[in-house]
C-alpha positions as CSV (number, residue, x, y, z in Angstrom):
1,M,192.9,303.4,290.7
2,L,196.2,303.1,288.9
3,L,198.1,304.3,292.0
4,I,196.3,301.9,294.3
5,G,196.9,299.1,291.7
6,A,200.6,299.9,291.7
7,Y,200.7,299.9,295.5
8,F,199.0,296.5,295.8
9,S,201.1,295.0,293.0
10,R,204.2,295.6,295.2
11,S,202.5,294.8,298.5
12,S,203.3,291.7,300.4
13,R,199.5,291.2,300.9
14,V,199.3,289.8,297.4
15,S,201.7,286.8,297.5
16,T,199.5,283.8,296.8
17,G,196.8,282.7,294.4
18,D,194.2,283.1,297.2
19,D,195.2,286.7,297.7
20,F,195.0,287.4,294.0
21,I,191.6,285.8,293.4
22,F,189.9,286.3,296.9
23,A,191.7,289.2,298.6
24,G,192.7,286.8,301.4
25,R,189.0,285.8,302.0
26,A,188.7,288.6,304.5
27,L,186.5,291.4,302.9
28,P,184.2,293.2,305.5
29,R,180.6,293.9,304.8
30,P,180.8,297.6,303.5
31,V,183.6,296.7,301.1
32,L,181.8,293.5,299.9
33,V,178.6,295.5,299.2
34,G,180.6,298.1,297.2
35,T,182.5,295.5,295.3
36,L,179.4,293.4,294.4
37,L,177.7,296.6,293.1
38,A,180.7,297.9,291.2
39,T,181.4,294.5,289.7
40,W,177.9,294.0,288.4
41,V,177.2,297.5,287.4
42,G,179.7,298.1,284.6
43,S,179.5,298.7,280.9
44,G,176.4,296.5,280.7
45,T,174.4,299.0,282.7
46,I,176.1,302.4,282.0
47,V,176.4,301.7,278.3
48,G,174.3,298.6,277.3
49,G,171.4,299.5,279.7
50,A,171.5,303.1,278.5
51,N,171.3,301.9,274.9
52,F,168.2,300.0,275.7
53,A,166.5,302.9,277.6
54,Y,167.4,305.3,274.8
55,N,165.7,303.2,272.2
56,Y,162.8,301.7,274.1
57,G,162.0,304.1,276.9
58,P,162.1,304.2,280.7
59,L,159.4,301.7,281.5
60,A,160.8,298.9,279.3
61,S,164.2,299.7,280.7
62,F,162.9,299.2,284.2
63,L,161.5,295.8,283.2
64,F,164.7,294.8,281.6
65,S,166.8,295.9,284.6
66,A,164.4,294.2,287.1
67,A,166.3,291.0,286.4
68,T,169.1,292.3,288.7
69,P,167.1,292.7,291.9
70,L,165.2,289.5,291.3
71,G,168.4,287.6,290.8
72,I,169.9,289.2,294.0
73,V,166.9,287.8,296.0
74,V,167.9,284.3,294.9
75,L,171.5,285.0,295.7
76,Y,170.5,286.1,299.2
77,F,169.2,282.5,300.0
78,A,172.2,280.9,298.3
79,A,175.0,283.2,299.6
80,A,175.8,281.2,302.8
81,K,176.0,278.0,300.8
82,I,178.3,279.6,298.3
83,R,180.6,281.0,301.0
84,A,180.6,277.6,302.8
85,R,181.8,275.7,299.7
86,S,184.6,278.3,299.1
87,T,185.5,277.0,295.7
88,Y,187.8,278.9,293.4
89,T,185.5,278.6,290.4
90,V,182.0,277.6,289.4
91,P,183.2,274.6,287.4
92,E,184.9,273.4,290.6
93,L,181.5,273.6,292.3
94,L,180.1,271.6,289.4
95,E,182.7,268.8,289.7
96,A,181.7,268.2,293.3
97,R,178.3,267.0,292.1
98,Y,178.7,266.0,288.5
99,G,182.3,264.9,287.9
100,V,185.2,266.2,286.0
101,G,183.6,266.1,282.5
102,V,180.9,268.6,283.5
103,R,183.6,270.8,285.1
104,M,185.5,271.0,281.9
105,L,182.5,271.7,279.8
106,G,181.4,274.4,282.2
107,A,184.9,276.0,282.2
108,V,184.9,276.2,278.4
109,V,181.5,277.9,278.4
110,I,182.5,280.4,281.1
111,L,185.7,281.2,279.2
112,L,183.7,282.0,276.1
113,A,181.1,284.1,277.9
114,Y,183.5,286.0,280.2
115,V,185.9,287.0,277.5
116,G,182.9,288.5,275.7
117,I,181.9,290.4,278.9
118,T,185.4,291.7,279.3
119,A,185.4,292.8,275.7
120,Y,182.4,295.1,276.1
121,Q,184.0,296.7,279.2
122,F,186.9,297.7,276.9
123,I,184.4,299.1,274.4
124,G,182.4,300.9,277.0
125,G,185.4,302.5,278.6
126,G,186.6,303.5,275.1
127,H,183.3,305.4,274.6
128,I,184.1,307.6,277.6
129,I,187.7,308.3,276.7
130,S,186.8,309.0,273.0
131,L,184.1,311.5,274.1
132,L,186.6,313.6,276.1
133,T,189.9,313.3,274.1
134,P,191.1,313.5,270.5
135,L,191.6,309.7,270.6
136,S,189.5,307.6,268.2
137,Q,187.3,304.8,269.5
138,T,189.9,302.2,268.6
139,Q,192.7,304.1,270.4
140,A,190.6,304.8,273.4
141,T,189.5,301.1,273.7
142,L,193.1,300.1,273.6
143,L,194.0,302.5,276.3
144,V,191.2,301.2,278.6
145,A,192.2,297.6,277.9
146,G,195.7,298.6,279.0
147,V,194.5,300.1,282.2
148,V,192.2,297.2,283.1
149,T,195.0,294.7,282.3
150,F,197.5,296.6,284.5
151,L,195.1,296.6,287.5
152,A,194.3,292.9,287.0
153,V,197.9,291.8,286.6
154,G,199.1,293.9,289.5
155,G,197.1,293.5,292.7
156,G,194.3,291.1,291.7
157,L,191.0,291.5,293.7
158,L,192.7,293.3,296.5
159,S,193.7,296.2,294.1
160,V,190.0,296.8,293.2
161,A,187.9,295.7,296.1
162,W,188.8,298.6,298.4
163,T,188.3,301.2,295.6
164,D,184.9,299.7,294.5
165,A,183.0,301.2,297.5
166,A,184.3,304.7,296.7
167,S,183.5,304.2,293.0
168,A,180.0,303.0,293.8
169,L,179.4,306.1,296.0
170,L,180.7,308.4,293.3
171,I,178.5,307.1,290.5
172,V,175.4,306.8,292.7
173,V,175.6,310.4,293.9
174,A,176.4,311.7,290.4
175,L,173.5,309.8,288.8
176,L,171.0,310.9,291.5
177,V,172.0,314.5,291.3
178,S,171.9,314.4,287.5
179,V,168.3,313.3,287.2
180,P,166.6,316.5,288.3
181,I,169.1,318.6,286.4
182,V,168.5,316.8,283.2
183,I,164.7,316.8,283.6
184,S,164.8,320.6,284.2
185,Q,166.6,321.0,280.9
186,I,163.5,319.5,279.2
187,G,161.0,321.4,281.5
188,S,159.1,319.5,284.1
189,P,158.6,315.7,284.7
190,A,155.3,316.1,282.7
191,D,157.2,317.7,279.8
192,Y,159.7,314.9,279.9
193,W,157.0,312.3,279.7
194,D,155.0,314.1,277.0
195,Q,158.1,314.4,274.7
196,L,158.9,310.8,274.7
197,S,157.8,308.9,271.7
198,A,154.6,306.9,271.9
199,S,156.5,303.6,271.9
200,S,158.9,304.9,274.6
201,Q,155.9,305.7,276.8
202,S,154.6,302.1,276.6
203,L,155.4,299.4,279.0
204,T,157.3,297.3,276.5
205,G,158.9,300.1,274.5
206,G,157.3,298.9,271.3
207,L,158.8,295.4,271.7
208,S,156.7,292.3,271.8
209,T,156.4,290.5,275.1
210,M,158.6,287.7,273.8
211,Q,161.2,290.2,272.6
212,L,161.3,292.0,275.9
213,L,161.6,288.6,277.7
214,G,164.5,287.8,275.4
215,Y,166.4,290.8,276.8
216,F,165.3,290.1,280.5
217,L,166.2,286.5,280.8
218,P,169.9,286.6,279.8
219,L,170.6,289.2,282.5
220,F,168.6,287.3,285.1
221,L,170.3,284.0,284.3
222,L,173.7,285.4,284.5
223,I,173.3,287.0,288.0
224,L,171.9,283.7,289.4
225,A,175.2,281.9,288.7
226,D,177.7,284.6,288.0
227,Q,181.1,283.1,288.9
228,N,182.4,286.7,289.5
229,L,179.8,287.3,292.1
230,Y,180.3,283.9,293.6
231,Q,184.0,284.6,294.0
232,R,183.1,287.9,295.7
233,L,180.9,286.2,298.2
234,T,183.6,283.6,298.8
235,A,186.0,286.5,299.6
236,A,183.7,287.5,302.5
237,R,185.0,287.2,306.1
238,D,182.3,284.6,306.9
239,Q,178.9,283.2,305.8
240,G,176.9,285.8,307.7
241,T,178.8,288.6,306.0
242,A,178.3,287.1,302.6
243,R,174.5,286.8,303.1
244,S,173.9,290.3,304.6
245,S,176.0,291.9,301.9
246,T,173.6,290.7,299.3
247,A,170.9,292.9,301.0
248,G,173.0,296.0,300.5
249,F,173.7,294.9,296.9
250,F,169.9,294.7,296.4
251,F,169.2,298.2,297.4
252,G,172.3,299.6,295.7
253,A,171.1,298.2,292.4
254,F,168.0,300.3,292.4
255,V,169.8,303.6,292.9
256,V,171.9,303.0,289.8
257,M,169.5,301.3,287.4
258,I,166.5,303.7,287.8
259,P,168.6,306.9,287.2
260,V,170.2,305.3,284.2
261,G,166.8,304.5,282.7
262,I,165.5,308.0,283.2
263,L,168.7,309.8,282.0
264,A,169.1,307.7,278.9
265,S,165.5,308.1,277.9
266,A,165.8,311.9,278.5
267,A,168.8,311.8,276.2
268,S,166.5,310.6,273.4
269,I,164.8,314.0,273.8
270,L,167.7,316.3,274.3
271,L,170.2,314.4,272.1
272,P,168.0,312.7,269.4
273,D,170.8,312.4,266.8
274,L,173.3,310.3,268.7
275,E,175.0,307.7,266.4
276,T,174.4,305.0,269.0
277,G,172.4,304.8,272.2
278,D,175.5,303.3,273.9
279,T,176.7,306.8,274.7
280,A,173.3,308.2,275.9
281,V,174.2,308.8,279.6
282,L,177.8,309.6,278.8
283,S,176.8,312.2,276.2
284,L,174.7,314.1,278.7
285,A,177.8,314.6,280.7
286,S,180.2,315.3,277.9
287,E,177.8,317.6,275.9
288,G,177.3,320.0,278.8
289,V,173.7,319.1,279.5
290,V,174.6,318.8,283.2
291,P,177.1,321.1,285.0
292,T,180.8,320.3,284.5
293,V,181.5,319.0,288.0
294,I,178.5,316.7,288.0
295,G,179.3,315.6,284.4
296,G,182.8,314.9,285.5
297,M,181.6,312.8,288.4
298,V,179.3,310.8,286.1
299,L,182.1,310.1,283.6
300,A,184.7,309.3,286.3
301,G,182.3,307.1,288.2
302,A,181.2,305.3,285.0
303,L,184.8,304.7,283.9
304,A,185.7,303.5,287.4
305,F,182.8,301.0,287.3
306,I,183.7,299.8,283.8
307,V,187.4,299.4,284.7
308,T,186.7,297.5,287.9
309,T,184.1,295.3,286.2
310,G,186.6,294.5,283.4
311,T,189.3,293.7,286.0
312,S,186.9,291.5,287.9
313,F,185.9,289.4,284.9
314,M,189.5,289.0,283.7
315,L,190.5,287.8,287.2
316,S,187.5,285.4,287.2
317,V,188.2,283.8,283.9
318,A,191.9,283.6,284.7
319,G,190.9,281.5,287.7
320,N,189.2,279.1,285.3
321,V,192.3,278.7,283.2
322,V,194.5,278.2,286.2
323,Y,192.4,275.9,288.4
324,D,190.0,274.2,286.0
325,F,192.6,273.4,283.3
326,Y,196.2,273.8,284.5
327,V,196.1,272.8,288.2
328,R,193.4,270.1,287.6
329,H,195.0,268.4,284.6
330,V,198.6,269.6,284.1
331,S,200.3,270.0,287.5
332,R,198.6,269.7,290.8
333,E,201.7,270.6,292.8
334,V,202.0,274.3,292.0
335,S,203.7,276.6,294.5
336,D,202.0,279.8,295.6
337,K,204.5,281.9,293.7
338,A,204.2,279.9,290.5
339,R,200.4,280.0,290.7
340,L,200.5,283.8,291.1
341,K,202.7,284.1,288.1
342,L,200.4,281.8,286.1
343,H,197.5,284.0,287.0
344,R,199.2,287.1,285.7
345,L,200.3,285.5,282.4
346,T,196.7,284.2,281.9
347,V,195.3,287.7,282.4
348,L,197.5,289.0,279.6
349,G,196.3,286.4,277.2
350,I,192.7,287.1,278.1
351,A,193.1,290.8,277.4
352,V,194.3,290.1,273.9
353,L,191.4,287.7,273.2
354,A,188.8,290.1,274.6
355,Y,190.0,293.0,272.5
356,L,189.9,290.9,269.3
357,L,186.4,289.6,270.1
358,G,185.1,293.1,270.7
359,S,185.9,294.1,267.2
360,F,183.3,291.7,265.8
361,F,180.2,293.1,267.5
362,P,178.7,296.5,266.5
363,S,177.3,297.5,269.9
364,V,177.8,296.8,273.6
365,L,174.1,295.7,274.0
366,E,174.4,293.0,271.3
367,L,177.7,291.6,272.7
368,Q,176.2,291.8,276.2
369,I,173.1,289.8,275.4
370,H,175.1,287.2,273.5
371,S,177.5,286.6,276.3
372,Y,174.8,286.5,279.0
373,T,172.8,284.0,277.0
374,I,175.6,281.5,276.5
375,Y,176.3,281.5,280.2
376,G,172.7,281.6,281.3
377,V,171.5,278.6,279.3
378,A,174.6,276.4,279.6
379,V,175.8,277.0,283.2
380,T,173.1,278.5,285.3
381,P,170.6,275.6,285.3
382,A,173.3,273.1,286.4
383,V,174.7,275.4,289.1
384,L,171.3,276.2,290.6
385,A,170.5,272.4,290.6
386,V,173.7,271.8,292.7
387,L,172.4,274.3,295.3
388,F,168.7,273.5,295.3
389,W,167.8,270.1,293.7
390,P,169.3,267.0,295.3
391,R,167.9,264.7,292.5
392,V,170.0,266.2,289.7
393,T,172.5,263.9,288.0
394,K,175.6,264.1,285.8
395,V,173.6,263.0,282.8
396,G,171.1,265.8,283.3
397,A,173.8,268.4,283.7
398,L,175.7,267.3,280.6
399,A,172.5,267.2,278.5
400,S,171.5,270.7,279.7
401,M,174.9,272.2,278.8
402,V,175.1,270.6,275.4
403,V,171.5,271.2,274.4
404,G,171.5,274.8,275.7
405,T,174.7,275.8,273.9
406,A,173.7,274.0,270.7
407,A,170.3,275.8,270.7
408,V,171.9,279.2,271.0
409,L,174.3,278.6,268.2
410,I,171.7,277.2,265.9
411,W,169.1,279.9,266.6
412,E,171.6,282.8,266.4
413,F,173.7,281.7,263.5
414,A,172.2,278.9,261.5
415,L,168.6,280.2,261.6
416,D,169.5,284.0,262.0
417,K,167.1,284.7,264.9
418,P,163.6,283.9,263.5
419,H,160.9,286.4,264.6
420,D,163.8,288.6,265.9
421,W,163.6,286.6,269.1
422,N,166.8,286.3,271.2
423,S,167.9,282.7,271.4
424,V,167.4,282.5,275.2
425,L,163.6,282.1,274.6
426,I,164.3,278.8,272.8
427,A,167.5,277.6,274.4
428,L,166.5,278.1,278.1
429,P,163.4,275.8,278.0
430,L,165.3,273.2,276.1
431,S,168.2,273.4,278.5
432,V,165.9,273.0,281.6
433,L,164.0,270.2,279.9
434,A,167.2,268.4,279.2
435,L,168.4,268.8,282.8
436,V,165.1,267.5,284.2
437,A,164.7,264.6,281.7
438,G,168.3,263.5,281.9
439,S,168.3,263.5,285.7
440,L,165.0,261.7,286.1
441,T,166.0,259.0,283.6
442,S,169.4,258.3,285.2
443,R,170.5,257.1,288.6
444,P,171.6,259.8,291.0
445,P,175.1,259.2,292.5
446,A,175.8,259.3,296.1
447,I,176.7,262.8,297.1
448,E,180.2,263.0,298.7
449,P,182.1,266.1,299.9
450,M,184.6,267.3,297.4
451,S,188.1,266.6,298.4
452,D,190.8,269.2,298.0
453,E,192.8,266.9,295.7
454,S,189.8,266.1,293.4
455,A,188.7,269.6,293.2
456,S,191.8,271.7,292.4
457,G,195.0,270.2,293.8
458,R,195.0,272.7,296.7
């Protein structure tokens, strides 16, 4: 990946902001499927999802992960619309319907959420490196941050899109091969099931229905309006390629999430004394539970997924800074070379912020849920309304963003999560209610196509 990143950083194919963010808007279907899967399945699945399965069992983990395929189904019907609009960022899409104020608020929320998501990619990659080398977790996290930043600064999306398909194939094969090997270390599938704790055998893993829903909803809401995935679909050759690629993404998600749930829950039997469930799948590889070659494939594939996901989110949020703030409000006349330089400088700043943020959260799963929730309640309702509800208004969108974000902050920090419920359970209904009430009590504006000048100064 480093070699390919170095090649594309010097290649004439990355000479404009479009090349950097959208790979020239020319990705074919196989590459698009691979990059969608590799972008979504990063540290959140290999580390955060494994933590969940290790602590709550396989069935609860499948319910938690079901948010991904359900979200992809919605994306399938929205993919052609997303590609047709061809916006640089989700806030740019919001401005087309709601105006510049909503765009700016959306950009701030995405910045906060995506820096958090980038942070836990650094942490997850650090887990892998620290398992295999004498480096401490802090040193390993710094190393991964450096690699991710180099790839992002170098070739942009083009430097990762064509390696994503290979990374996806590697991790899928390694995970599928590992499942029967790990189960055989316990005995038989029946032995595996019998040795799980009573709570891990239950459908909810010992969690209440509301607690489980609190884990499911943030993941579901993020995928519905994930700017990173929207930008991948915009990079497709055409609308048909964008839509059909989501079908491949749908099936690919199952062959990653199901093995992760089984392997991590099996690790709770074979490796019951792990300090954190974050390393459940990774430790099966590093502790010799699976053969060295297969373990190496698991770790290499996992690290590749984490690196490419981190790179993708850094590129995505850099687009927010460049197009939603600088180009929109500072200087609309920016040359291609100046825009490319600004992208790269922004990525460096984001890397520093992400590393600092990661030091405040004790686990990947906690940071994952917090970042997803902020995005899901403040941005997703307004974005879906643009695509599917003609009656939505600027007042409704603003009310949804403000109420959703305030509800998360109050529930998480001021009230300290009463009943141990994740804030999405309170914030999402309030956000949707504010969107509907604000829209129905205000006059809908005439919908006009977004001009290049009003959108981003292109």
